[in-house]
C-alpha positions as CSV (number, residue, x, y, z in Angstrom):
1,X,156.3,37.1,138.7
2,X,155.0,38.1,135.4
3,X,151.2,38.2,134.7
4,X,150.5,36.4,130.9
5,X,147.1,36.1,131.2
6,X,146.4,40.4,131.9
7,X,149.1,40.7,129.2
8,X,147.2,38.5,126.8
9,X,144.0,40.3,127.4
10,X,144.9,43.6,127.2
11,X,147.6,43.9,124.9
12,X,147.3,43.2,120.8
13,X,148.5,39.7,119.8
14,X,151.5,41.6,117.5
15,X,152.7,43.3,120.6
16,X,152.5,39.8,122.6
17,X,154.5,38.4,120.0
18,X,157.1,40.4,120.0
19,X,157.6,40.1,123.8
20,X,158.0,36.5,123.5
21,X,160.1,35.9,120.7
22,X,162.6,38.8,122.0
23,X,162.2,37.1,126.0
24,X,165.0,34.9,125.1
25,X,167.8,34.7,122.7
26,X,166.3,31.4,121.4
27,X,162.8,33.2,121.2
28,X,160.1,30.5,121.4
29,X,158.2,28.2,119.9
30,X,155.2,28.2,117.4
31,X,153.1,25.7,120.2
32,X,153.8,27.5,123.1
33,X,153.1,30.9,121.6
34,X,149.7,28.9,120.5
35,X,149.3,27.9,124.2
36,X,149.7,31.4,125.7
37,X,147.4,33.1,122.8
38,X,144.5,30.6,122.8
39,X,144.5,30.1,126.5
40,X,143.9,33.7,127.7
41,X,142.4,35.5,124.8
42,X,139.5,36.8,125.4
43,X,138.7,37.7,121.4
44,X,138.8,33.8,120.3
45,X,142.6,33.9,118.8
46,X,143.0,30.9,117.0
47,X,146.2,28.9,115.8
48,X,145.1,30.2,112.0
49,X,144.7,33.7,113.3
50,X,148.6,33.1,114.8
51,X,150.0,31.6,111.6
52,X,148.5,34.6,109.8
53,X,149.6,37.2,111.8
54,X,153.1,35.6,111.9
55,X,153.5,35.5,108.1
56,X,152.6,39.1,108.4
57,X,154.9,39.8,110.8
58,X,158.0,37.8,109.3
59,X,157.4,39.8,106.0
60,X,158.2,43.1,107.8
61,X,161.6,41.0,109.4
62,X,159.6,41.6,112.8
63,X,160.2,38.3,113.5
64,X,162.5,35.7,112.1
65,X,162.5,31.7,112.1
66,X,164.2,30.1,115.4
67,X,164.7,27.5,113.3
68,X,163.5,25.2,115.4
69,X,159.9,25.6,114.9
70,X,159.2,29.0,116.7
71,X,160.3,32.9,116.4
72,X,163.0,35.1,117.4
73,X,163.6,38.9,116.8
74,X,163.8,40.3,113.1
75,X,165.8,43.2,111.9
76,X,162.8,45.5,112.9
77,X,161.8,43.8,115.8
78,X,160.7,46.6,118.1
79,X,160.3,46.6,121.8
80,X,156.0,46.4,123.1
81,X,155.4,49.8,125.0
82,X,154.2,47.3,128.2
83,X,157.7,46.0,128.5
84,X,159.5,49.9,128.7
85,X,156.4,50.7,131.0
86,X,157.4,47.3,133.1
87,X,153.7,46.3,133.6
88,X,152.9,42.6,134.3
89,X,155.2,42.3,136.9
90,X,158.4,42.8,133.7
91,X,161.7,43.0,135.1
């Protein structure tokens, strides 16, 4: 079981977004991503912070709109280091 709470508390929001956008082929919905980040963030990450960061990441082609109100891998998507290290129970 993946420890999302520890992941969000210890990793950058950008890396967390990269993880969730690449976890499934269809990506992740904005409301679900917002829920994870605002619930578990220890730094008071807000929905506005998420919108601004997503805009920046889309501009850099790290993520793209999935056409369903969410995000998926973009052309410049990279796997976060914690994924390759298999931290937080990631297989």
